[in-house]
C-alpha positions in Angstrom: 176.7 63.0 160.2 174.3 62.4 157.3 174.5 64.7 154.2 171.4 64.1 151.9 172.1 64.7 148.0 168.5 63.9 146.8 166.0 66.2 145.4 163.7 67.8 148.2 160.4 66.4 147.9 158.6 69.4 147.3 160.7 70.1 143.9 159.9 66.6 142.9 156.2 67.1 143.7 156.3 70.7 141.6 158.2 68.9 138.5 155.6 66.1 138.6 152.8 69.0 138.5 154.2 70.7 135.5 154.7 67.6 133.3 151.3 66.8 134.0 150.0 70.2 133.0 152.0 70.0 129.8 150.2 66.8 128.9 147.0 67.8 129.5 147.2 71.1 127.5 149.1 68.8 124.8 145.7 66.6 124.7 143.0 69.3 124.7 144.9 71.9 122.2 146.1 69.9 119.4 147.6 72.5 117.7 150.5 72.8 120.5 151.5 69.4 119.6 152.0 69.9 116.2 148.5 68.8 114.8 146.8 70.3 111.5 143.5 68.9 113.0 143.2 71.8 115.8 144.2 74.2 112.9 141.3 73.0 110.8 138.7 73.2 113.6 139.9 76.6 114.5 139.5 78.0 111.2 136.0 76.3 110.6 134.9 78.4 114.1 136.2 81.7 112.6 134.6 81.2 109.5 131.3 80.6 111.0 131.6 83.7 112.9 131.9 86.2 110.0 129.6 88.6 109.4 127.1 88.4 106.6 127.8 89.1 103.1 126.2 91.4 100.4 125.3 93.8 102.7 122.8 91.5 104.6 121.1 93.0 107.8 123.3 91.2 109.8 126.3 92.3 108.5 128.5 95.5 108.8 126.2 98.7 108.8 123.2 96.3 109.5 120.1 97.7 111.2 120.3 99.3 114.6 116.7 98.7 115.3 115.5 102.2 115.3 114.5 102.2 111.9 117.8 104.4 110.9 119.8 101.6 110.0 123.2 103.2 110.8 123.0 105.9 108.5 125.1 108.7 108.3 124.0 112.1 110.2 124.9 115.5 108.5 123.6 118.4 110.9 123.8 120.6 108.4 123.7 121.2 104.4 127.3 121.9 104.2 128.0 118.5 105.9 125.2 116.5 103.8 126.9 118.1 100.8 130.4 116.9 101.8 128.9 113.2 102.1 126.9 113.2 99.0 130.2 114.8 97.2 131.8 111.2 98.3 129.5 109.5 95.9 129.1 111.8 92.8 130.0 115.7 92.0 128.6 117.9 94.7 131.2 120.2 95.6 129.1 123.3 94.8 126.2 123.5 97.1 123.4 126.0 96.4 120.4 126.8 98.3 119.3 129.5 96.1 115.7 128.1 95.0 116.2 130.3 91.5 119.2 128.4 90.9 119.4 126.4 87.8 120.2 123.2 89.5 117.0 123.3 91.2 114.2 121.2 89.6 110.5 122.4 89.2 108.4 120.9 91.7 110.9 120.7 94.5 109.3 123.4 96.6 106.7 120.9 97.2 109.0 119.4 99.8 108.4 121.8 102.4 107.4 121.7 106.1 104.8 119.1 105.6 107.3 116.8 104.7 109.5 118.2 107.7 112.2 119.5 105.1 113.8 122.6 106.8 116.2 123.3 103.8 116.4 122.3 100.2 119.8 122.4 98.1 121.1 121.8 94.7 124.8 120.7 93.6 124.6 120.2 90.1 124.1 117.7 87.4 120.7 116.9 88.8 121.4 116.2 92.6 119.6 117.7 95.2 119.3 117.5 99.0 116.8 117.8 101.7 117.4 118.6 105.2 114.9 116.8 107.3 113.7 117.5 111.0 111.8 114.4 111.3 112.7 111.5 109.5 109.2 109.6 110.4 107.5 112.4 109.1 109.0 112.6 105.9 108.7 108.7 105.4 105.0 108.8 106.4 104.4 111.6 103.9 106.0 110.1 101.1 104.5 106.8 101.6 100.8 108.5 101.8 101.8 110.2 98.3 102.8 106.9 96.9 99.7 105.5 98.1 97.6 108.0 96.4 99.5 107.8 93.0 99.4 104.0 92.9 95.9 104.3 92.8 96.4 105.4 88.9 99.8 104.1 88.6 100.3 100.7 90.4 104.1 100.2 89.7 105.1 103.7 90.8 107.9 103.7 93.6 108.6 100.2 92.9 112.2 101.0 92.8 112.2 103.4 95.4 112.9 107.1 95.6 115.0 109.1 98.1 118.4 108.1 99.1 118.2 108.5 102.9 120.6 109.8 105.6 119.7 110.1 109.3 118.7 113.7 108.9 118.7 114.5 105.3 117.5 113.0 101.7 119.1 112.9 98.3 117.6 112.7 95.0 120.1 112.4 92.5 119.5 112.6 88.6 122.5 109.8 87.6 122.4 106.2 88.4 126.1 105.9 88.9 125.5 108.5 92.1 122.9 106.1 93.4 125.0 103.1 93.0 128.1 104.6 94.6 125.7 105.9 97.5 124.4 102.5 98.6 127.6 101.0 99.0 128.4 99.6 102.8 128.6 102.5 105.1 126.7 104.8 102.7 122.8 105.9 102.3 120.2 103.5 101.8 117.2 103.6 99.3 113.7 104.4 101.0 111.0 101.9 99.4 107.6 101.8 100.5 106.1 99.8 97.5 103.8 96.9 98.9 105.1 94.4 96.4 109.0 95.1 96.9 110.9 92.1 97.4 114.7 92.4 96.9 117.0 89.4 95.9 118.5 87.3 99.0 121.5 89.0 100.4 120.3 92.8 99.8 119.1 94.8 102.7 115.7 95.4 103.7 115.7 97.0 107.0 112.2 98.3 108.7 112.1 102.1 108.3 110.5 104.2 110.5 106.9 104.0 109.0 105.0 100.6 108.7 105.2 99.5 104.8 108.6 101.0 104.0 111.7 99.6 104.0 115.6 100.8 103.8 117.4 99.0 101.2 120.8 99.1 99.2 118.9 97.3 96.2 118.8 99.3 93.0 117.1 98.1 89.8 117.6 99.7 86.7 
């Protein structure tokens, strides 16, 4: 009788394959073998994948290609006031045109501008609900182009803060600066000479010659 005490051939083959596989992984993934070189390579790769900074159009909240630049959408005056209240005091919205918070001349923003409702919420902040954002932008640009014949620099800093279906006219600079932070509103600028510093957004608006930007110059 012959008693075989060796390791079966199939088990020896499996062990050889396992060792070879581990060695191959060690060579191709240096971090698994304790090398810092692999870590550096991985960190470099992740750094290169980081989104653009300073509000660039390649960063979070960048242009979505439809001229709205991922702007917030309200759907109602109450919701628009709630959004604006995150940037400045807008807790008491009024749609009464006789209210002291309404500015003389705001009644010109009417159906021609595709404005369906006007509101004011104290300290000079006014909100305009918009039915058609492209009509609103086109009307502003046409009015600005006419005014620039006498005042060439008019509108160089832009005018309205825009959401997808509402516009805001604040009377205080801190409100503007708070509103144009990432994820907020953007300024509509239709001046032909507008050119913000690098790193700021300059997304195409719905109307040729107009852009949406997060750059505000005092």
